[in-house]
C-alpha positions in Angstrom: 29.8 18.3 31.0 27.5 15.5 31.9 24.7 17.7 33.3 25.0 20.1 30.3 24.8 17.2 27.8 21.7 15.7 29.5 20.1 19.1 29.7 20.6 19.8 26.0 19.3 16.3 25.1 16.3 16.8 27.3 15.7 20.3 25.6 16.1 18.7 22.2 13.6 16.0 23.1 11.0 18.5 24.4 11.5 20.8 21.4 11.1 17.9 18.9 8.4 16.1 20.7 5.6 18.6 21.2 2.0 17.6 20.7 2.2 17.9 16.9 5.4 16.0 16.5 5.3 12.6 14.8 6.6 9.3 16.1 9.7 9.5 14.0 10.8 12.9 15.4 10.2 11.7 19.0 12.2 8.5 18.4 15.0 10.4 16.6 15.3 12.8 19.6 15.4 9.9 22.0 18.1 8.2 19.9 20.2 11.4 20.0 19.8 11.3 23.8 20.7 7.6 23.8 17.4 6.9 25.6 16.7 3.6 23.8 14.3 2.2 26.3 12.0 5.2 26.0 12.2 5.0 22.2 11.2 1.3 22.3 8.4 2.0 24.7 6.9 4.6 22.3 7.3 2.3 19.4 5.8 -0.7 21.1 2.8 1.4 22.1 2.4 2.7 18.6 2.7 -0.7 17.1 0.0 -2.0 19.4 -2.3 0.8 18.3 -1.4 0.6 14.6 0.0 -2.8 13.8 -0.7 -2.3 10.1 2.0 0.4 9.7 5.3 -1.2 8.6 7.1 2.1 9.1 6.8 1.7 12.8 8.5 -1.7 12.7 11.2 -0.2 10.4 11.9 2.4 13.0 12.0 -0.2 15.7 14.6 -2.1 13.7 16.7 1.1 13.7 16.4 1.6 17.5 17.3 -2.1 18.2 20.3 -1.9 15.8 21.6 1.3 17.4 21.3 -0.4 20.8 23.5 -3.2 19.5 20.7 -5.8 19.8 21.4 -7.3 16.4 19.4 -10.5 17.0 16.2 -8.8 18.0 16.7 -6.2 15.3 16.9 -9.1 12.7 13.8 -10.7 14.2 11.9 -7.4 14.0 13.1 -6.9 10.4 11.6 -10.3 9.5 8.3 -9.1 11.0 8.6 -5.9 8.9 9.3 -8.0 5.8 6.5 -10.4 6.4 4.0 -7.5 6.7 5.4 -5.2 3.9 6.4 -8.1 1.7 9.4 -6.2 0.4 12.9 -5.4 1.5 13.9 -2.0 2.7 17.4 -1.0 1.4 17.2 2.0 3.8 16.8 -0.2 6.8 19.4 -2.7 5.6 21.9 0.2 5.1 21.4 1.5 8.6 
């Protein structure tokens, strides 16, 4: 069961993360595979390249929350809020 599960998660990741796939699809595929560290790595790189995009920080909040790192997720949400200057009911719901 473990091998099959990981194989399917890997296949899902490859299928959803081709050259044309967006960051959100890549991160969602990694979340389904419970590969939180890779998702954070992709997001951290993307935030370095495009710090002006609050959507990247919002996605990072989602990853951190799913990891169970509530404190860091809250800190990241504050960074999102300071940049976007608005609350996100979608993020708060997740």
